[in-house]
N, C-alpha and C positions, 0 to 999 in steps of 0.2 A: 453154154451147156448148163442144164439145170440138174440139180442133185435131188433125189428123193429124201424126204425127211421121215424119221421114225416118230410116230405119235404114240404116246403111251396110254395103254388101257391097264386096268388093274383087277386082281382077284383077291379076295380077303381070305386069309388063312387062319387056323386056330390060334397061332401064336401072335396074332395082330400085326404081322408084318405083311407088307404088300409086295407082291412080285410083278414086275412089269411085264406085260405081254405087248407084243409090237404089231402094228398094222402099217402098211405103207400108204402115205398120202402125198399126192403131188402138190408141191408148194405153189402158192400163187405167183403169177409172173410179176416181177417188180415193175412199177411204173417209172422206168428210167427217166422219162421226159420230165415228170414232176420233180423228181429229185435234182435233176440237172438244172431246171428252171429256177428252183428255190436257191440252189447253191450259187448260181450266177447272180441272181438278184441280191443275195446277201453279200457276195463278194463286191458288188457295186455299191451297195449302201455302206459297207465297212470301209471301202476305199474313200468314199466321199467323207466319211468320218475321220478317216486318217489325214485327209487333206486339211480339214478343220483343226485337228489336233496339232498338225505341223505348222499352223500359223498362216494358212493361205485360204481362210474361209471366204474371202472376197471372190474366189475363183470356183466355188463348188456348185454354182447353178449349171444346169445341163448345157445351155448355150455357150457359157464361157468355157466349160471343159471341151466342148467340141472345137471351139476356136483356139484353145490352149491345151492341147493334150499333154504337154510336158508336165502339167500340174498333177496329172494322174500319178506319176511316178512318186510324187511327195507323199501320196497316201498308201502306197503299196507296203512300206515297211510295217505299218500297223495292220492293214487288212491281211496280209499274208501270214503274219505272226498269230493273230487272233484266229483266223480261219483254220490254221494248222492245229492250234491247241484244241478248238472245238471238234475238229474232225478226228484227232487222235483220241479224244475222250469217247466219242460216239463209236468209233470203230473198235475201241477196246471192248465195249458192250457187245457190238455186233459179232465180232470174231469169236469172243467167249460164248456167246449164244449159239453159234454154229458148231463149236466144239461139243457143247452139251446137247446138240440136236434139238435146240429150241428154235422154232421159226421166228425170225424178226426181220423187220424191214431195214433197208438202207437208211442212213440219217436224213431226217428232214431239217433243213436249215430255215430259220425264221427271220427274213429281213424286217428291218424297222425304218420308218421314215426318220431322217436325221433331225427333223425339228422337234421330235418328241423323245429321241434316244440318241445320246451323244456318241454311242459306239456302233450304231448302225445295225444292231441285231438284238433279238430276244433269245438267242441261243440256238440249240439244236436238240433233236431227240430222235430215238428209234421207237418203234412200237413193237411190242411182243405179240405174236399171233398164234402162240401155242403155249399150253401150260408149262410151268417149270416143275420138273419131276421131284426133286428132293432139295434139302437145305444146303448141301454142298454146291449144287449148281447154282442156287439162288445167291449164295455168298460170292461165288466166283464172278458171276454175271454183274452183280451189284458193285463189287469192289474194282472190277477191271477198268471201268471208265475213269473214276476219280484217280486211281493210281496212275493210269497212263497219262492223264491230263496234268496231274501234279508233276510227274517226272519231265514232261516237255516244258511245263511253265518255268521250272527252275532255270535251265540255261537261257530261256527267252528273257527272264527278268534280269539275269546276270548281265547279259549283253546290253539290255536297255539301260541298266544302272550305270554301266561303264560309259555309255554314250550320253548320259544326262549331264547337264551343266548347271552350275550355280549362276543365278540371275538375281539382279538387284530387287529387293522387295520395294513396292511402291504403294504404301498405305494411302487410302483415300482415292484411288483411281478406279473405283468400282468394286465389284465382287468377284471372288475366285472360289473354286472348288478345290478343297484340300482332301486328298484321299487318305484313308486310315492305313495303319500299319499292323499287319498280323505279326506273329512271332517269327515266321520264316522270312517275311519281308524285312523285318528289323535286323535279323542276323545277316541277311545277304547284303543289306545296305551298309552295315558295319564292316563287312569284309571287302566290299567292292567299290565303296564311295568313300569320300572325305566329307567331314562336316563343313557345310558352307560357312563362310566368314560372317561376322556380325553385319546385319543389313542385307543379307542375301538369303535366298531359299533355293532348293533343288528343284529345278524344272525337269520333270521326268520325261524321257524320250518316249515317243509313241510305241517303240518296241517294248520298252519297260512297262508302259501302261497296259499293253496287251498281256504281258506276263502277270502283271497285278490282277487284271480281270480273270485270267485263268486260275489264279490262286483263290480269288473271291467265288468264282463259279464252283470250284471244288469244294469249298467250304459250305456253300448253300446246298449242294447236292448231298453232302455227307451229314446233314442234320438228321438224326436217327428218328424219322417219323414218316408215316404214310408210305407213298409209292416213290419217295426220293431214294437215291442210291443208299444213303445211310440207313433208311428204313428197311431195305432188303437185307442189309448186313445185320442190323440189329435183331430183326426177326429170325434170321438164320441162327444167330447165336443164342437168343433168349426164348424162341418159341412163343407159346401163349403168354408168357410172363411179360412179353414186349408190350401188350396192350395197355397195361397199367402204367408203364414208363412213358408211353406216348402222350398220356394226359399231362405228365410232368413236363415233358418237352414243350408242349403247346403253351402251358402256363409260363414256362421260362421265356418263350418267344415274346408273349404279351408283356412280360415284365421288362425285357430288354427294349421293347418298343416304348415303354413308358419312361424308363430312366435313361436310355442311351440314344437310340436312333429310331425315329418314327417309322422307317422303312420296315422294321421288324414287325410292327403291327399289321402292315399290309400283308407281309409274307405269312404271318400267323393266320390271317383271315383266309388267304388263298388255300393254305393247307387244311384249315377247318372244313371249307366247302368241298375241297377235292377229297377229303377223307383222311383221318389220322390213323386208321387201322390198316392192317396188312393182310390180305388174303393168305390162307394156309397153303403150304406146298402139298403136291399130291401125295407125297410120301413123308409124313412128319416123324417117322421113327427112326430114320437114319441119322446118326450122330455125326458132328464134325470131327474130322481127323486132326492130328497135331498140326500139319502144315497150314490148315484152314484156320485153326484157332490163332496161329501166329499172324496169318494174314489179317484176321479181324483186329488184333492189336495194332498192326501197322496202320490199318484204315483209321482207328481211333486216334493214333498219334498224328496222322496227316490232318485230321479234323482240328485237332488243337493247335497245330502249327499254322493252319491257314485261316482260322476263325478270326474275324475282325469285329470287335464290339460296335465301333462307329465307322462304317466304311466310307462315308462322305460327310464332309463338314463345309458349309459355306461360310466364307469370311470376307 
């Protein structure tokens, strides 16, 4: 059953406030087949990535998986955890969009070949198909995804940390990828793991790695620039003043890329070409109420908790 959506039209009044007038527009029928196909492909690629992360990379070719389906179970803890985090993030956006009568698609998941992406996905997104009326709706929709994803990532990371084990360090045996620690990861690691003894390091469980990815994705989305979730929140709070701040954020990312992690340079270039500015809401005159101002501070706190200056280091 499809629900009609209200699409806003406006009339200008003498006191420069805009009054919404409504017309009914039948929403586009969702392409369920495409959503299901992308979800299935991403579930497959993340499961294969999970098999690799569990230490069974010799069994991840398609023919070997067909002959040894029991190895698929080795990849499910990672794929189920990561897919649930990504789905929760995007459904936070989707449900909040529906509450505010904004047309939005169901999530599109992006599978990734495992030879170029060790986690098997480039993430997921939804597409807005109608304008956002005011800054309150903009803040709600922008904040909902990261907040939901963050709340799900916390227990996922805790479970993964408790399942992680200390293993002997073997210098000179090749290279390894060391993941960075955000403030929230550092706090949870202190609370739920013990420091490994001398000559050992903590080998994070695939579920813990999925939780770490959830935190990292949250921080990337909350960078306050452009069409990222953080950009929506920043524009809702600052209005047109946001545009001058976006230049400083872009400069900050370039500096982080020069002095900390080269990946920030790539991220800054992507944002530059996608656009660092934010389109105005249809009604720029409606101010944020107190609960939404509190929500904006919560989102800022989540960003600082999840931001990782050096996400990856090869040793």
